[in-house]
N, C-alpha and C positions, 0 to 999 in steps of 0.2 A: 904676510910677516908683520906689517905695521899693525894690523888688527890684533894679532896675537900679543904684540908688545904693549899696546895701549889699553887693551880690553881683557883678553883671555888671561894673561899672566897676572896682572893685578887682581883680577877676580879670584883666581885660584889662591893667590897669597892671602887675600882677605878671608876666603873660606877656611884656609888652614888656621889662621889666627883666631877665627871664631870657634875653633875646637880646642882652644887653650885658655889659660888664665892671663894672657898677655896684658901688661899694664903700661907698655910703652917705654919703660925705663931701660936704658942701655945697660947690659950686663946682668939684668935680673933673670932669675930662673923662669923659663916658660914651660909650664907643665901642661900636659895633654889632659883635657877633661872630657873628651868625647862630645856628645850632643847635649851636655848639661846646660850650656848657654841657650840652646834652642828650646830645651824643656822649660827653662825659666821664662822665656818669651811667651810661650803658649800655655803655661800652667795656670795663669790667672792670679798668681801670688803678687806679681807686679802689675803695673797699669798698661803693659804693652798691648794687650788685646784692645783696650780702649783707644790707644793711639792708632792701631790699625783700623778700627771702626771709624775714627775721626777722619783718617786719610781717605777711606772709601767714601764717606759721606761728602767730604769736600769735593772729591773727584766727580761724583754723580751729580751733585747739585750745581756746581759751577759749569760742568760740561753741558748739562741740559739748558741752563739759563743763558749761557753765552752763545750757544748754538741757536736757541730759539730767538733771543733778542737780536742777535747778529743777522739772522735771516729776515726778521721783521724790518730792521733798519735798512738792510740791503735792498729789499723790495721797494721800500719807500724812496730811497735815494738813487734808485736806478731809473726813476721816472724823470720826465722833463719838468723839473720844478726850478724855481728861481734860487740862485745861489747854492746849487746842490754841491758844488765843489767845496764851498765854504763849510757847509754842514758836514760833509764827509771829513774834512780836516778837523773840525771840532770833535767829531765822534772818535776819530783815530788818535787824537792827541794824548789821551791818558795812557795808551799802550807804549808810548815812547818815553814816558817819565820814569825816572829811577824809582824802584820800589821803596828804597830807603826814604826818599823824599815824600812819596805817597804815604808811607807809614807815619812820618812826622806830621804831615798836614792833617791826616785823618785822626791821628791821636788828639790833635787840638780840636778839630771839628766835633769829634764825638766825646769830648770831655763832658762828664755829667753835670759839672757845676756851671761853667761859663763857656761851654762849647757852642759853636755856631748853630748846630742842629737844635739843641735844646733851647737855646736862646730864641731862635726863630719860632719854635713851637710856642714858647711862652708869649711872644709878641703877638701872635695871631689867636691867642686865647685857647690853645690846645696843650696847656701845661700837663694835663692828665696823660698825654702821650710821651712825655719826656721819660727817658730811660738811662740806666747806667750801661751804655752801649758796649763798652769794652771791659767792664768789671762785673757785670751781672753774669753768673755762671750759666743762666738759662738762655741768654741771647748773645753772649760774647762771640761764640763761634759763628753764629748767623751774621753778625756784623762784619766779621772778617771775610766771610764768603761774599757778602754784599759788596765790600770794597773791591775784592778781586774780580767780581762780575763787572763792576763799573770800569775797571781797568782793562779787561780783556775783550769786552764786547765789540769795541771799535775795530780791533785787529781782526776778529772773525768776520765782522761786517765787510771789511775791505777785501778779504779773500773771496767772500761770496758775491760781492759786486762784480769782481772780475769774472767769476763763473757765469753770472747772469748776463753780463754784456757779451759773453762769448756765444750765447745761444742765438742762432740765426733768426732774424725777425720774420722770415717768411712763414715760420711755423705759427706765429701769432696772427699773421695776416690771414692765413688759411683758416685758422680757428675762428677768427672774427667773421669771415664769410660764411662759415657753417653755423654761426649764431652762438658760439660758446661765450659764456660770461667770464668775468675775471677769475672766479674761483675755479672753474673748469680749466682755464688756461694754466693756472698755477698747479692744479692737481695732475694734469695730463701732459704738460709741456715743461714748465719751470722745474718742478720738483724732480721728475725723472732725469732730466738732463743736468741737474745739479748733484746727482747722486755721488759721483766721484769727488766733487769739491766738498760736499758735506762730509764724506768719509775722511778726507784729509783734515778738516777742522776738528772732527771728533777725535781722531788719533792724536792730534796736537794737544787738545784739551785734556784727554785722558792721561797722556804722558806727563803733562805739566802738573795735573792734579796729584798723581801718584808720587811725584818727587817734590811737592811744594815744601818750601822752607822759608824763603825770604819774606813773603807776605805775612805769615803767622809770626815770625820772629820780630818783624818791624812793628807790628800792631800790638801784640799781647805777650810775646815771648813764651807762648804756651799757657799763660794764665787765663783767668784766675783758677787756681787749684788744679792745674793741668787739664782744664776743661777744653782748651783749644790746642792741646798738644797733638802734633802729628809725628809720623815716624822719623822724619829727618830732623826735626827739632830735638827729638829724643836722642838721635845719633849724635848731634852736636853737643848736647849736654853730657852724654856719656864720655865722649872724647875729652871735653873740657875738664872732667873730673878724673881723668886718667884711667877710665874703665874702657880701655881699647878693645878688649875681647868682646864685651857686651855691645859696644858700638859696631864692630865689624859683623857681629851676629845679626843685628837688626838690619844692617846694610845688605847682608847676604839674603835675608828673608825677603826684603823688598826687591832685590835684583831677581831672585827666582820668580817672585810674583809677577814682576813686570815682563819677564821673558814669557811666562805662560800667557798673560793677557795679550802681549804683543803677537804671540803665535796665533792665537785664536782670532784676533782682530784681522791679521793679515789673511788668514784662511777665509774669513767671511768677506773681506773686501775684494779679494781676488778670485772668488768662486765663479764669476761670470767672464773672466778673462779667457780668451781663446789662444792657445799656443799653436803657432803655425809651423 
């Protein structure tokens, strides 16, 4: 009952309004327009297809980078090294910061005129590498993804460290006796036994990537020229302009897409489960 109240019913209401010309004004006539709003989204006359591609690109790149870097740092900080807890804390710290604060800080750092990054490059004689990080249409979206990767890698690292520490040490001892090197230990022990933990991190990253909004909004607000626009920044702008029907249409498209992706991910991740 609770699930129906907070998920099913609002979803159905949103889908109904996506089939109308609803503008959110109380007392205004709401006319049924069928699937015209959905046709507009996929017709190519608007930029919605580009927003969908941006969302998918963001999801794929950040998921791969955060998972790969998180695994690398987890392996490094699972060893007996000095001050490893301090290093873990430093790596995890960005994930607890407010995204709004991160946006303000990195907007200053990536400022093309007097930002810390460009000024640092100039000081070491690499002025040729200075860029308009958040205003150049060619690299702005990559800058946004880079900041998001910086923020989320430590969180994924922490989850993977827990998974690594849960692997019994007897497996590594037996492998050492058999003469296995570090790469074989990773390939035949660590990686297979981290499968479920990696699956969790991938699911978390994919779901976050598909519904990303705050990081893009804080850094570029979809600019320059909509080059960093994603689906939920488009939804926000549609609602702010009173285009409620179009906004609910985009939300419905993303909801259906996330249900499909979620279904297949669950099927893949649970295919080895044994029901007793």
